[in-house]
N, C-alpha and C positions, 0 to 999 in steps of 0.2 A: 539388345532388344528394346523396343519402345516401352515406356512405362506410363502409358496413358491411364488416366483415372477411369474406373468402371462407370458406365452409364446404365442404370437399371432400366432406362426407357429405350434401350437399343436391344433388338432381338436378332440373334444370329440363327439362321436356318441352314442346315446342312443336308444336301442330298447324300445318298449312301453309295450306290454303284458307280464306280469309276470317279468318285469324288473323295470318299474316305477309304473305300475298299476297291482293290483291283479286280473288278468283276470279269474283265477280259481273261485274266489268269484262271479264274474259277471256271469259266466256260471252256477254256483249253483243257483243263484237268478233267472236266466232265466228258469232253469229246474223246479224250484218250481212254477213259474208263469205259465208255460206251463201246468203243471199237474193241477193246480188250474183252469185254464180257459178252457183247452181242454180235460183233463182227461187222463187216462192211455194210450190212443192212441198217446199221445205226444211223446212217445218213437220213433215213426216213424220219427219225425222231426230230432232226433239225428242220426238216421241211414242215412238219406239224408244228414245231415250236414257232417258226416264222409266221405260219398261217394264224396261229392263236394270238401272237403278238399284234398282228394286223387287226384282228377282231377286237381284242381287248384294249389295246393301247399301252400295254406293259408286258414285261417278260413273265411268263407263267411256266416255270420249269416243271413243277409237279403236274399241272394241268396237261401239259404236252405229253408227259410220261403216261398219264392216265389214258389219253387218246391213243397213244402209241400202243398201249397194252390191249386196247380193243381190237387191234389188228393182229396181235400176237398173244391171244389169251392163254395159251398153254406154255408160254416161255417163262420158266422160273427165274431165269437170269435177270429179268427186269426187277425182281425184288432186291437184288444186290445194288442195282442202280438207285433205287429208292433209299436204301440205307446210306449209300455214298452221299447223296444229296443232303439228307437230314443230319448226318453226323459229320459233314465236311468241316474241317478246322478253319473257319472263316477268319479267325483272329490272325492266322498266319498270312493272310492276304491283305491286311491293312497296309495302306501306303506308308512309307517312312514319314515320320513326323505328323501323321494324321492326328494322333492323340495329343501331341503338343499343340497343334493348331486348335483343337477343340478346347483344351485347357486355356489357351490364350484368349479365345473368344469368350469363355466363361469369366475371365477376369475383366473383360471390357464391358460385358453386359450379361444378358441371358442367352441360352443356347438350346436348340432342340433339333431333332431330326425332322426333315420334311421330305418324304419319299413317296414313290409310286410302288405298287406291287400287289400281289395277291394277299389273301387274308391269313395264309398259313406259312408259306415259305419265306416271305420277306420278313415278317416278325422273327422267325426262327434265325434267319441270317443275322439280323440286328443283334439278337441275344447271343448267338454263338460267337460273334465277332467281339463281344464285350462292350458293344456300343450302348446297349440299353442301360447298363450300369454306369457307363461313362457319362451319359446324358441324364442320369438320375431319373430315368423313366419318362423323360420328355421326348416322346416319339409319336409322330403323326405319319400314318401311311394311308394314302388315298389311291383311288383308281387313276384319277387325273388331278394331280396336286395343283396345277395352275388354274383349275376351275373351282378350287375350294378355298380361295384366299380369304373370303369373308368368314369362313369357319375358322381358319387359322388365326385371323385377327380377333375373333371372339374368344378363342382359347388362350391366345397369347397377345393381348393388347400391348402396343408399343408405339412410341412416337416415330421410331425409325426401324426398318428391317434391313438385314444384310443376308442376301440369298447366295449361297455357294453351291454351284452346280456345274457339271461338265457339259450340259446341253444348252447351246445358245438359244435353241427354240424355246425352251422352258424359261430361260432368263429373260428373253424378249417379251414373252407373255406376261410374266410377273412385273416387268418394268412398265409395260403398258397399263397394267391395273393399278399399281401403287405409285408410279411416277417418281418424283423426287423423294418420296418417303422410303424408297428402297435403294440400296447399293447392290448391284449385281456383280458377283465375283466369279470369274470363269477360270478354273484350273484346267490347263491343257493336258488332260490325262484321258487315256482310253480312246477307242476308235471313233466315237462320235466327235470328240473334241479335235481329233487330228484329221477329220474329213474337211478339207479346206473348202470344197464346194458347198457343203452344208453350212459351214460357219459363215461363209460369205453371203448367204441368203438372208441373214438377220442383222439387226443393228448391233454395233459393237458394244459388248458389256462395259460396265463402268470401270472394272478392274480386271486385268488378265494376268494370271500367274502361271508359271510353268509347272509347278507342283504345289500340292496342298500346304506343305510346310512353309511356303513363302508368305502365307497370310500373316505370319508373325512379324514380318518386316513392316507392316502397315500400322501406324498409330490409329487410334479411334478417330481423331480429328481428320486424318487423311481419308479414312474410309467414309466418314460422313460427307466430307467435301466432294468426294468423287461422284456422289449421287446428283449433285447440282449441275454437273456437266452434261449437256444434252447428248444422248446417244446418237451416233451417226453411223451411216453405212460404211 
């Protein structure tokens, strides 16, 4: 492993869903639970879920469940779905070596979570996954994080930022804002990252890795140098 000296002026920012945590697996587990408890009509939940994601710009599992409940106000089975979501063992869905990658970043500089999500379920997910403790409480959750970079900079001032995220759309927006002050790291994990047509729509991230654990292969010098290379289609 590289033994680069830590640079306190470098700030590593990690997304959560499909970056540190396999959220696709979480969604599959929820789908199975819904079908088991509610039956085939559970498909309506996912229709509402997608509608709400379009409206809000982020996944709101509990909000979708609340809307679903208004259509089935007398169905007590929905309460079990709520328990399933709130008590889900998210720590079991962390990607292999995700905690190692976080620890490595903390040795190179500072590190925090930078995520999108609702004000209840996303913080719960971070806590249940053990990430709140791992990041020592350095957790930022916005509605649209790429629009809040000035606030991020105010809370965590740094000479250089490293953004690790599975969505090239987000990485491109952050690169446009911070330019050579940020190194964008793209772990090819989850359905967004594997959507080749979607990925091709945006400039190439500074660093692409196949899994989050591969971050440990990059020295700090190499990570910083990657930001100076102009992103290209």
